[in-house]
LUMKE-96848 format. One line per 2 residues: number of its first residue (from 1); their letters; for each residue x, y, z of C-alpha. Coordinates in nm, 4 decimals. Layout:
N
NUM	A	X Y Z | ...
END
This chain:
600
1	MS	-8.0082 1.3559 3.6928 | -7.7468 1.3270 3.3876
3	TK	-7.4160 1.5211 3.3945 | -7.2308 1.6368 3.1065
5	LK	-6.9133 1.4102 2.9898 | -6.5908 1.5583 3.0383
7	VT	-6.4112 1.5162 2.7154 | -6.0757 1.7506 2.7691
9	EL	-5.8649 1.4388 2.9326 | -5.6446 1.2212 2.6659
11	DF	-5.5198 0.9091 2.9036 | -5.6968 0.6124 2.8574
13	ED	-5.7525 0.5838 3.2342 | -5.8939 0.9372 3.2784
15	IK	-6.1260 0.8755 2.9517 | -6.2436 0.5526 3.1233
17	TN	-6.3141 0.7214 3.4423 | -6.5331 1.0157 3.2703
19	LK	-6.7140 0.7543 3.0732 | -6.8089 0.5409 3.3863
21	TY	-6.8863 0.8694 3.5884 | -7.1170 0.9902 3.3269
23	LK	-7.2775 0.6482 3.2847 | -7.3406 0.6142 3.6810
25	NQ	-7.5675 0.9479 3.6885 | -7.7798 0.8092 3.4195
27	TE	-8.0803 0.6321 3.5408 | -8.0580 0.3565 3.2951
29	FT	-7.7680 0.2006 3.4774 | -7.8112 0.3161 3.8331
31	DY	-7.7800 -0.0856 3.9648 | -7.4806 -0.1458 3.7409
33	DF	-7.1207 -0.2569 3.8937 | -6.8710 -0.1295 3.6121
35	EG	-6.6040 -0.2880 3.7737 | -6.7461 -0.6675 3.7335
37	SG	-7.0086 -0.6660 3.4603 | -6.9883 -0.6835 3.0875
39	MA	-7.0441 -0.3380 3.0524 | -6.6925 -0.2930 3.1710
41	VM	-6.5874 -0.4145 2.8799 | -6.8061 -0.2214 2.6579
43	VD	-6.6473 0.0968 2.8773 | -6.3197 -0.0245 2.8019
45	LL	-6.3844 -0.0367 2.4264 | -6.5226 0.3285 2.4201
47	AY	-6.2196 0.4138 2.5915 | -5.9809 0.2812 2.3977
49	NT	-6.1492 0.4049 2.0908 | -6.1239 0.7852 2.2182
51	HY	-5.7800 0.7117 2.2701 | -5.6963 0.6324 1.9484
53	LA	-5.9029 0.8742 1.8049 | -5.7193 1.1448 2.0387
55	MN	-5.3795 0.9987 1.9701 | -5.4109 0.9863 1.6031
57	AN	-5.5410 1.3636 1.6010 | -5.2435 1.4427 1.7948
59	LA	-5.0059 1.2832 1.5852 | -5.1435 1.4227 1.2624
61	MN	-5.1429 1.7909 1.4109 | -4.7500 1.7247 1.4891
63	EA	-4.6740 1.6042 1.1791 | -4.7897 1.9601 1.0380
65	FL	-4.4939 2.1160 1.1945 | -4.1386 2.0788 1.1063
67	DS	-4.0507 2.1298 1.4744 | -4.2632 1.8633 1.5966
69	SV	-4.2748 1.6141 1.2989 | -4.1270 1.2473 1.3280
71	LR	-4.1986 1.0795 1.0022 | -3.9235 1.1457 0.7636
73	GS	-4.1902 1.1980 0.4893 | -4.3226 1.4738 0.6756
75	VV	-3.9989 1.6320 0.7803 | -3.8585 1.6412 0.4177
77	SH	-4.1875 1.7947 0.2888 | -4.1374 2.0718 0.5390
79	AK	-3.7878 2.0995 0.4207 | -3.8895 2.1518 0.0929
81	VL	-4.1049 2.4595 0.1304 | -3.8032 2.6102 0.2642
83	GY	-3.5920 2.5222 -0.0369 | -3.3924 2.2740 0.1367
85	TP	-3.3151 1.9160 -0.0220 | -3.1834 1.6557 0.2217
87	RS	-2.8164 1.5584 0.1652 | -2.7952 1.2232 -0.0187
89	PR	-2.5248 0.9436 0.0494 | -2.1603 1.0781 -0.0173
91	SP	-1.8853 0.8458 -0.1877 | -1.5415 0.8347 -0.0624
93	IA	-1.2864 1.0105 -0.2950 | -0.9494 0.9638 -0.3110
95	YV	-0.7019 1.1789 -0.5386 | -0.4386 1.0223 -0.7200
97	DI	-0.1711 1.0915 -0.9918 | -0.1590 0.8283 -1.2429
99	TL	0.1672 0.7622 -1.4684 | 0.1477 0.5343 -1.7809
101	NS	0.4920 0.3877 -1.8135 | 0.6673 0.3721 -2.1479
103	YT	0.3857 0.5104 -2.3133 | 0.4675 0.6383 -2.6449
105	ST	0.1443 0.8244 -2.8228 | 0.1549 1.1954 -2.7999
107	TA	-0.1722 1.1944 -2.5901 | -0.3610 0.9592 -2.3760
109	TM	-0.7532 0.9558 -2.2780 | -0.8826 0.7978 -1.9605
111	NK	-1.2529 0.7621 -2.0302 | -1.5411 0.8291 -1.7718
113	GT	-1.6180 0.5264 -1.5129 | -1.2591 0.3945 -1.5714
115	KF	-1.2269 0.1466 -1.2900 | -0.9816 0.1328 -0.9989
117	VT	-0.9753 -0.1445 -0.7568 | -0.8968 -0.1114 -0.3821
119	KI	-0.9340 -0.3971 -0.0919 | -1.0229 -0.3068 0.2802
121	DN	-1.0472 -0.5852 0.5280 | -1.0397 -0.8513 0.2466
123	VN	-1.3194 -0.7013 0.0902 | -1.2649 -0.5035 -0.2818
125	YN	-1.4115 -0.2089 -0.3338 | -1.4512 -0.0489 -0.6945
127	FV	-1.3718 0.3308 -0.7439 | -1.4290 0.5273 -1.0826
129	TN	-1.4061 0.8643 -1.2660 | -1.6801 1.0477 -1.2855
131	EA	-1.5286 1.2634 -1.6139 | -1.2888 1.1656 -1.9250
133	YT	-0.9703 1.2795 -1.8899 | -0.7071 1.3512 -2.1469
135	TT	-0.3292 1.4351 -2.0904 | -0.0218 1.4767 -2.3224
137	NL	0.3169 1.2806 -2.3401 | 0.5621 1.5416 -2.2239
139	DN	0.9542 1.4439 -2.1952 | 0.8270 1.0940 -2.2570
141	IT	0.6290 1.1124 -1.9223 | 0.2282 1.0620 -1.9576
143	KF	0.0481 1.1640 -1.6519 | -0.2727 1.2268 -1.5253
145	SN	-0.2380 1.4651 -1.2006 | -0.4756 1.4993 -0.8917
147	IP	-0.7459 1.2771 -1.0359 | -1.0837 1.2307 -0.8152
149	LY	-1.1690 0.8786 -0.7757 | -1.5340 0.8051 -0.6477
151	EG	-1.5998 0.4575 -0.4832 | -1.8973 0.3003 -0.6119
153	TL	-2.0518 0.1948 -0.9433 | -2.1444 0.4106 -1.2278
155	VK	-2.5055 0.3790 -1.3334 | -2.6505 0.5306 -1.6565
157	SI	-3.0399 0.5630 -1.6962 | -3.2274 0.6479 -2.0087
159	YN	-3.5917 0.7746 -2.0003 | -3.8077 0.8455 -2.3137
161	VV	-3.9855 1.1807 -2.2171 | -4.3692 1.1444 -2.1652
163	AN	-4.5448 1.4578 -2.0551 | -4.4821 1.5905 -1.6674
165	EK	-4.2831 1.2922 -1.5933 | -4.0390 1.2838 -1.2820
167	YI	-3.7292 1.0595 -1.3297 | -3.6545 0.8388 -1.0088
169	MA	-3.3232 0.6787 -0.9140 | -3.4310 0.3735 -0.7612
171	DD	-3.1542 0.2880 -0.5435 | -3.1339 0.4645 -0.2055
173	RV	-2.7338 0.4480 -0.2009 | -2.7203 0.7329 -0.5059
175	DT	-2.4576 1.0136 -0.4367 | -2.6365 1.3184 -0.6053
177	TT	-2.3424 1.5156 -0.5973 | -2.1953 1.2884 -0.8956
179	LK	-2.5494 1.3351 -1.0943 | -2.5100 1.4132 -1.4308
181	VS	-2.8110 1.4954 -1.6393 | -2.8336 1.5357 -2.0125
183	VQ	-3.1323 1.5878 -2.2754 | -3.1134 1.4569 -2.6315
185	TS	-3.3681 1.6161 -2.8652 | -3.4566 1.2802 -2.9895
187	SS	-3.3489 0.9739 -3.1254 | -3.3240 1.0674 -3.4689
189	DD	-3.1082 1.4041 -3.3576 | -2.8514 1.3368 -3.1106
191	TT	-2.8179 1.7184 -3.0192 | -2.7593 1.7146 -2.6512
193	AV	-2.7760 1.9615 -2.3817 | -2.6230 1.9529 -2.0566
195	YT	-2.8545 2.0447 -1.7500 | -2.7378 2.1829 -1.4339
197	LA	-2.8966 2.1605 -1.0967 | -3.1008 2.4616 -1.0105
199	TD	-2.9814 2.6163 -0.7054 | -3.1603 2.9826 -0.7230
201	IT	-3.4929 3.0513 -0.9355 | -3.4600 3.3904 -0.9002
203	QL	-3.1989 3.3550 -1.1696 | -3.4029 3.1337 -1.4144
205	SD	-3.5948 3.2025 -1.7379 | -3.8188 3.0091 -1.9370
207	TS	-3.4969 2.8593 -2.1162 | -3.2793 2.8004 -1.8385
209	EV	-3.1793 2.4181 -1.8742 | -3.1694 2.3202 -1.5209
211	YF	-3.3041 2.0501 -1.3371 | -3.4542 2.0127 -0.9614
213	LQ	-3.4003 1.7712 -0.7312 | -3.5940 1.6229 -0.4221
215	EI	-3.6281 1.3308 -0.2099 | -3.9271 1.1216 -0.2232
217	EN	-4.0279 0.8092 -0.0199 | -3.7726 0.5411 0.0799
219	SQ	-3.4965 0.7982 0.0686 | -3.5135 0.7475 -0.2897
221	YE	-3.4454 1.1035 -0.4940 | -3.6162 1.2082 -0.8044
223	IY	-3.5203 1.4935 -1.0650 | -3.7919 1.6738 -1.2621
225	FG	-3.7377 1.9911 -1.5128 | -3.9076 2.3324 -1.5513
227	DD	-4.2457 2.4434 -1.6718 | -4.1109 2.6843 -1.9375
229	VV	-4.1615 2.9908 -1.6958 | -3.9213 2.8778 -1.4295
231	GK	-3.6706 2.6522 -1.6087 | -3.6669 2.5140 -1.9679
233	NV	-3.9448 2.1892 -2.0018 | -3.8179 1.8735 -2.1767
235	ED	-4.0753 1.7736 -2.4681 | -4.2200 1.4251 -2.5731
237	GN	-3.9487 1.2567 -2.8149 | -3.6869 1.3954 -2.5959
239	IV	-3.4418 1.1060 -2.4211 | -3.3098 1.2181 -2.0607
241	TL	-3.0193 1.0442 -1.9438 | -2.8949 1.0390 -1.5853
243	EY	-2.5621 0.9468 -1.5087 | -2.4842 0.8803 -1.1257
245	IV	-2.2588 0.6759 -0.8834 | -2.4148 0.4112 -0.6478
247	TN	-2.1958 0.4204 -0.3300 | -2.1199 0.1813 -0.0119
249	KT	-2.0940 0.5400 0.1726 | -1.8650 0.4959 0.4532
251	LA	-1.7053 0.1269 0.3780 | -1.4131 0.2501 0.1800
253	NT	-1.3242 0.5879 0.3667 | -0.9405 0.5386 0.4343
255	AD	-0.8502 0.3424 0.1004 | -0.4926 0.4214 0.0112
257	SF	-0.4147 0.1613 -0.2577 | -0.5445 0.1113 -0.5730
259	TS	-0.4915 -0.1277 -0.9234 | -0.6395 -0.0322 -1.2419
261	PS	-0.6386 -0.2794 -1.5242 | -0.6023 -0.0927 -1.8360
263	ID	-0.6164 0.2938 -1.9531 | -0.6395 0.4064 -2.3102
265	GH	-0.5488 0.0393 -2.3886 | -0.2277 0.0394 -2.1711
267	ND	-0.1304 -0.2036 -1.8726 | 0.1767 -0.0712 -1.7305
269	IT	0.0381 0.1802 -1.4926 | 0.1620 0.3475 -1.1885
271	ID	-0.0812 0.4993 -0.9312 | 0.0468 0.7306 -0.6783
273	VK	-0.2276 0.8269 -0.3931 | -0.1908 1.1969 -0.3049
275	TA	-0.5201 1.1773 -0.0701 | -0.6454 0.8822 0.0839
277	AF	-1.0275 0.7814 0.0230 | -1.2507 1.0439 0.2500
279	GG	-1.5809 1.2239 0.2767 | -1.7679 0.8866 0.2343
281	AN	-2.1216 0.9249 0.4588 | -2.4384 0.7823 0.5089
283	AE	-2.7813 1.0093 0.4067 | -2.8662 1.3073 0.6099
285	ST	-3.0282 1.2104 0.9231 | -3.3917 1.3066 0.9985
287	AS	-3.2962 1.5161 1.3001 | -3.0165 1.7159 1.0940
289	VK	-3.2808 1.7927 0.8572 | -3.5198 1.9523 1.0858
291	YS	-3.1996 2.1392 1.2257 | -3.0183 2.2683 0.8973
293	AP	-3.3652 2.3207 0.6712 | -3.4336 2.6752 0.9025
295	LD	-3.0708 2.7875 0.8790 | -3.0331 2.7163 0.5260
297	YA	-3.3278 2.8748 0.4458 | -3.1916 3.1942 0.6475
299	SQ	-2.8758 3.1934 0.4825 | -3.0342 3.2263 0.1357
301	GR	-2.7250 3.0398 -0.0384 | -2.4556 3.2674 0.0797
303	AV	-2.2283 3.2551 0.3737 | -2.2432 3.6196 0.5929
305	TT	-2.2670 3.5244 0.9400 | -2.0934 3.2505 1.1095
307	DD	-2.4347 3.0181 1.1444 | -2.4632 3.0441 0.7239
309	YR	-2.0794 2.8492 0.7124 | -2.2062 2.5773 1.0093
311	II	-2.4894 2.5014 0.7576 | -2.2897 2.5310 0.4349
313	VP	-1.9635 2.3371 0.5415 | -2.1587 1.9761 0.5859
315	TI	-2.2738 2.0019 0.2563 | -1.9398 2.0449 0.1288
317	YS	-1.7774 1.7888 0.3363 | -2.0319 1.5325 0.4346
319	NA	-1.7869 1.3934 0.6969 | -1.8185 1.6909 0.9487
321	KS	-1.9179 1.5528 1.2696 | -1.9430 1.9030 1.4127
323	VQ	-1.8199 2.2285 1.2925 | -1.7108 2.5447 1.4747
325	VW	-1.6680 2.9030 1.2895 | -1.5473 3.2415 1.4254
327	GG	-1.4817 3.5607 1.2794 | -1.1312 3.7069 1.2481
329	ED	-1.2507 4.0094 1.4876 | -1.3005 3.7000 1.7599
331	ND	-0.9713 3.5436 1.7033 | -0.6656 3.5806 1.9320
333	PP	-0.5120 3.7834 1.8084 | -0.7763 3.9467 1.5952
335	IY	-0.7183 3.9529 1.2387 | -0.9660 4.1084 0.9959
337	GQ	-1.0952 3.9802 0.6536 | -1.0850 3.6276 0.7192
339	VY	-1.3134 3.3797 0.9066 | -1.1837 3.0637 1.0534
341	IS	-1.3315 2.7223 1.0234 | -1.2790 2.4045 1.1882
343	IN	-1.4152 2.0631 1.1290 | -1.4213 1.7717 1.3823
345	TT	-1.4710 1.4477 1.1332 | -1.6376 1.1584 1.2091
347	SG	-1.3451 0.9581 1.1735 | -1.1636 1.1821 1.4534
349	TN	-0.8579 1.2378 1.1986 | -0.7820 1.5900 1.1229
351	LT	-0.8236 1.7235 0.7568 | -0.5264 1.6817 0.5008
353	QS	-0.4286 1.9938 0.3317 | -0.5484 1.8675 0.0182
355	QK	-0.8916 1.8510 0.1864 | -0.8703 2.1730 0.3476
357	DT	-0.7762 2.3273 -0.0073 | -1.1332 2.1453 -0.1982
359	IA	-1.3209 2.2773 0.1234 | -1.1963 2.6226 0.0873
361	NS	-1.2211 2.6607 -0.2848 | -1.5869 2.5125 -0.2813
363	LK	-1.6776 2.8232 -0.0454 | -1.5600 3.0769 -0.2762
365	KY	-1.9042 3.0766 -0.4514 | -2.0659 3.1592 -0.0753
367	NV	-1.8211 3.4059 0.0336 | -1.9436 3.7695 0.0364
369	AS	-1.6710 4.0307 -0.0765 | -1.3211 3.9796 0.0237
371	IR	-1.4005 3.7377 0.3048 | -1.1344 3.4660 0.2987
373	PV	-1.1949 3.1300 0.4909 | -0.9138 2.9943 0.6864
375	II	-0.9627 2.5818 0.8007 | -0.7689 2.5025 1.1080
377	DP	-0.7383 2.1726 1.2886 | -0.9306 2.1221 1.5879
379	DT	-0.7340 2.1696 1.9179 | -0.8068 1.9098 2.1833
381	IS	-0.7927 1.9840 2.5570 | -0.7743 1.6192 2.7355
383	II	-0.9233 1.6218 3.0977 | -0.7665 1.3692 3.3197
385	LD	-0.9601 1.2748 3.6430 | -0.8546 1.1106 3.9724
387	VN	-1.1794 0.9620 4.1282 | -1.2058 0.8699 4.5023
389	FK	-1.5096 0.7192 4.5911 | -1.6638 0.5766 4.9407
391	YD	-1.9137 0.2994 4.9307 | -2.1209 0.0936 5.1583
393	SN	-2.0918 -0.2924 5.1393 | -2.3724 -0.3421 5.3143
395	KT	-2.5946 -0.2065 5.0068 | -2.4502 -0.3914 4.7483
397	TK	-2.2785 -0.7417 4.6431 | -2.0541 -0.5676 4.4228
399	SA	-1.6627 -0.5837 4.4816 | -1.4957 -0.2363 4.4591
401	DD	-1.3423 -0.3541 4.1239 | -1.7101 -0.4010 4.0051
403	LK	-1.8102 -0.0373 4.1306 | -1.4562 0.0988 3.9700
405	TL	-1.5883 -0.0774 3.6263 | -1.9303 0.0811 3.6838
407	IN	-1.7822 0.4114 3.7202 | -1.5087 0.3962 3.4241
409	TT	-1.8303 0.3201 3.2215 | -2.0493 0.6434 3.3757
411	IT	-1.7511 0.8369 3.3055 | -1.7229 0.7137 2.9083
413	NY	-2.0927 0.7612 2.8705 | -2.0455 1.1125 2.9943
415	NT	-1.7718 1.1771 2.7396 | -1.9637 1.0516 2.4901
417	SD	-2.2942 1.2550 2.5302 | -2.1681 1.5627 2.6795
419	LG	-1.8083 1.6274 2.5299 | -1.6192 1.5673 2.1944
421	VF	-1.7753 1.8611 1.9965 | -1.6910 2.2252 1.9714
423	NG	-1.8205 2.4528 2.2234 | -1.8418 2.1796 2.4749
425	LF	-1.8501 2.2505 2.8650 | -1.7366 1.9932 3.1395
427	RF	-1.9818 2.0302 3.4102 | -1.7924 1.9070 3.7479
429	SK	-2.1014 1.8871 3.9820 | -2.2917 1.6630 3.6650
431	LS	-2.0336 1.4111 3.6496 | -1.9838 1.4070 4.0316
433	KL	-2.3490 1.3379 4.0565 | -2.3633 1.0678 3.7813
435	ID	-2.0674 0.9153 3.9597 | -2.2467 0.8679 4.3143
437	DT	-2.5560 0.7377 4.0931 | -2.4002 0.4794 3.9437
439	DG	-2.4723 0.2280 4.2337 | -2.6829 0.2907 4.5288
441	SI	-2.4063 0.1593 4.7581 | -2.1686 0.4716 4.6218
443	LS	-2.2168 0.7047 4.9173 | -1.9682 0.9930 4.7960
445	NI	-1.6782 1.0654 4.5675 | -1.3912 1.3267 4.5846
447	TK	-1.2541 1.4145 4.2423 | -0.9837 1.6100 4.0697
449	VN	-0.9689 1.7793 3.7514 | -0.6673 1.8365 3.5529
451	IS	-0.6555 1.9333 3.2038 | -0.3634 1.8620 2.9372
453	KT	-0.2603 1.9204 2.5800 | -0.0003 1.7596 2.3750
455	FT	0.2257 1.9032 2.0865 | 0.5077 1.7556 1.8717
457	PT	0.8319 1.9472 1.8417 | 0.9929 1.9869 1.5474
459	PN	1.3556 1.8159 1.6219 | 1.6576 2.0064 1.6332
461	TI	1.5354 2.3174 1.5203 | 1.5140 2.6301 1.7266
463	TK	1.1379 2.6633 1.7843 | 0.8799 2.8605 1.9794
465	YE	0.5649 2.6445 2.0738 | 0.2607 2.8175 2.2206
467	LN	-0.0210 2.5902 2.4421 | -0.3246 2.7844 2.5081
469	YN	-0.5703 2.6121 2.7330 | -0.8127 2.8928 2.7193
471	NK	-0.8972 2.8282 3.0986 | -0.8008 3.0235 3.3848
473	LH	-0.5329 2.8308 3.5852 | -0.5087 2.8037 3.9463
475	SG	-0.3079 3.0707 4.0959 | -0.2127 3.1603 4.4126
477	HH	-0.0264 2.8492 4.4992 | 0.3109 2.7462 4.6071
479	ES	0.3720 2.4079 4.4369 | 0.4057 2.3850 4.0557
481	IV	0.0558 2.3538 3.8782 | 0.2461 2.2601 3.5536
483	SS	0.4281 1.9193 3.4838 | 0.5234 1.7753 3.1430
485	TG	0.6152 1.4400 3.0141 | 0.9893 1.3803 2.9276
487	FN	1.2099 1.5173 2.6193 | 1.5580 1.5815 2.5319
489	VS	1.7087 1.9462 2.4587 | 2.0294 2.0246 2.2862
491	GY	2.3269 2.0459 2.5299 | 2.1865 1.7787 2.7746
493	TQ	2.1807 1.4064 2.7604 | 1.9483 1.3687 3.0696
495	EV	1.5644 1.3379 2.9975 | 1.4641 1.6699 3.0906
497	FF	1.0935 1.8114 3.2270 | 0.9370 2.1755 3.2382
499	ED	0.7328 2.3009 3.5224 | 0.5962 2.6759 3.6169
501	DH	0.7421 2.8900 3.8922 | 0.4532 3.0697 4.0759
503	DT	0.6987 3.3827 4.1809 | 0.8120 3.4574 3.8424
505	DK	0.5658 3.3158 3.5954 | 0.8183 3.1490 3.4245
507	LR	0.8629 2.8157 3.3039 | 1.1667 2.6597 3.4199
509	LF	1.3403 2.3303 3.2980 | 1.4977 2.0762 3.4939
511	YW	1.6216 1.7181 3.5097 | 1.6071 1.4307 3.8041
513	QS	1.9049 1.4194 3.9605 | 1.7637 1.1475 4.2003
515	ST	1.3808 1.0104 4.2710 | 1.3337 1.3146 4.5009
517	SK	1.5993 1.5980 4.3727 | 1.5726 1.8054 4.0599
519	FY	1.8358 2.0155 3.8909 | 1.7137 2.3167 3.7394
521	IN	1.9051 2.4090 3.4124 | 1.6948 2.6992 3.2630
523	DS	1.4673 2.9332 3.4783 | 1.3395 3.1348 3.1910
525	FG	1.2053 2.8459 2.9368 | 0.9342 3.0056 2.8700
527	TI	0.6498 3.1957 3.0559 | 0.2722 3.1464 3.1811
529	DY	-0.0509 3.3571 3.1955 | -0.2328 3.2114 3.4514
531	AT	-0.5556 3.3999 3.3841 | -0.5633 3.3415 3.0051
533	GN	-0.3997 2.9461 3.0577 | -0.1741 3.0321 2.7898
535	LV	0.1998 2.8882 2.7999 | 0.4818 2.9885 2.5478
537	IG	0.7937 2.7885 2.5247 | 1.0606 3.0505 2.4157
539	AA	1.3083 2.9680 2.1246 | 1.3936 2.5604 2.2247
541	NI	1.5929 2.3370 2.0211 | 1.4233 2.0224 2.1597
543	TS	1.6207 1.7367 1.9909 | 1.3373 1.4359 2.0455
545	SA	1.0877 1.4239 1.7783 | 0.8060 1.2419 2.0280
547	AI	0.5183 1.4185 2.1532 | 0.5370 1.6140 2.4464
549	TA	0.2298 1.6541 2.6835 | 0.2070 1.9355 2.9416
551	TV	-0.0812 1.9029 3.2266 | -0.2081 2.1742 3.4302
553	KT	-0.4441 2.2695 3.7040 | -0.7086 2.4808 3.6543
555	SS	-0.8651 2.7617 3.8792 | -1.2114 2.5779 3.8593
557	ND	-1.3264 2.2265 3.8122 | -1.5493 2.3222 3.5446
559	VI	-1.3861 2.3325 3.1889 | -1.5071 2.5121 2.8731
561	GV	-1.4071 2.4592 2.5281 | -1.3246 2.8062 2.3500
563	RN	-1.3115 2.8470 1.9283 | -1.1782 2.5345 1.8028
565	SI	-1.1236 2.3522 2.1388 | -1.2806 2.0048 2.1857
567	LD	-1.2556 1.8919 2.5234 | -1.2293 1.5166 2.6016
569	IN	-1.1856 1.2756 2.9108 | -0.8722 1.0948 2.8800
571	IT	-1.0218 0.7739 2.9849 | -0.6987 0.5958 2.9788
573	NT	-0.4942 0.8077 3.2156 | -0.8206 0.8791 3.4436
575	TI	-0.7583 0.7068 3.7813 | -1.0525 0.5432 4.0251
577	TG	-0.9783 0.4407 4.3520 | -1.2653 0.2724 4.5616
579	EL	-1.2713 0.2793 4.9524 | -1.5051 0.1434 5.2030
581	DT	-1.6647 0.3744 5.4381 | -1.5859 0.2923 5.7762
583	IV	-1.8507 0.5138 5.9276 | -2.1632 0.3177 5.8057
585	SG	-1.9923 -0.0260 5.7651 | -1.8191 -0.0500 6.1003
587	GS	-1.5381 -0.2010 5.9313 | -1.1465 -0.0832 5.8357
589	SA	-1.1294 0.1308 5.5329 | -0.9637 -0.0464 5.2463
591	GT	-0.8793 0.0886 4.9281 | -0.6427 0.0334 4.6188
593	GY	-0.5110 0.2484 4.3213 | -0.6764 0.2159 4.0063
595	TT	-0.6415 0.3009 3.6866 | -0.9331 0.2627 3.4130
597	AD	-0.6995 0.0524 3.1531 | -0.7015 -0.2032 3.4763
599	AF	-1.0597 -0.2740 3.4624 | -1.0510 -0.4584 3.1417
END
């Protein structure tokens, strides 16, 4: 008696089993041994073929949706429907002042494409101007001020128009933000119009001189023009000129010294770097496109919500690793009419004031009403761990130092995967489990958690300093939970420190008379709020200029990052101690103090 073939399973083994079950119930194949006969090969082939078809159908269906797409071409195509164009590579930009020494002419002109050279790790990189600049000789000083220099090569491509043609920039290293598009009427008529990138089709008419930009295969970009309904079309005989910069992306970031052979025929030149090169970046990743395209569609080209700013800022400053935004009403204290933006850069360095000003100015066209963006630096909270683990020597051939090194790697990997970004959350239980799982011989660990912040004083100036840990601090204690590194204050030659006084909620200043004896010189050096984690150092005249670190103990082993706070485990100061478990091994315990710096 025949049975129906089951077709709901997609795994190879399930498909194969269903085929054999079906054939065994056919009278023609009653006596076959499907495991040992040639028929087994045919069944395998049928199962493989069915499996391939199921896989192809599944993949094809996945590529039909943005969330499940894997292929970049599919992701880019879905993003285009939402009006989103993936970011191209970005060229590092440096800002310089250029002075022509002993220059006597009334005006000086620096042409577009003027080359400058820098050297990084013994490799030369070219920087160019993307505009022409003219300046005037004033009081025998001829100076070009705050000129942006772009790393890369200036490329010029000229096309004779044919109907409905699209114009491809063949190099996948093109920085599309540097693209200049112009259309000349014909070879006999040099009337030229400069076209701009279309950003809002609702504002376009049939005469709007705009171009459209899209990513195509191989991460290349192409432009095309309107259809005389939405944007002006180009005509046969027109000449399209594309000028753009092809960049080496991140390789010339931080360049801060340049030379130039000649400007306007003059060779005696002084170049003053106002802002070192920054912003060089790779093309936007596929994962970023999938994340950003729907949010960009929701923002509709304006910044109203905090999510709008999170999407817009990376398009302006591509070197952003993560962006945190909060409204003035959520600030501490509340300041209305402002939106606060903090940018964690891929290099880990804070933005210069020039970079902040550039980003703020670029955001003006997106701002709504009188909202003013304020860009502030990320605030790092360091997590310091004291790890003590026990292990069973019968379960491993590794030494205690080997296990310490493995645990150090575990902590480093956790720091990389879970922390280092805004809105980070340090989960004590998760890390503790990861430490236990580092090796089968590790039986348990006791890990203590402290957090610290560092500030740099203004020497010889009476100044107030505030450290906000944004975490509840341990209270109800009988010993100090605050400790600082040493520094100097006016009126004392000794190195001083501060700690908290749990009875008065004050910070007190002291120096060490001996290795065990403290001498207190100020019982009201500052205040501490255990509930909010806020430390305030009152009017203090700190005479040393070195950075000061204040370490505190929190009430919980979990640590949260609020607003512009970034959590980061201080690997160098983390201590790891290994101890033989005497209960399971039957031996005497042995452990040695260890800091991660000792492992390497």
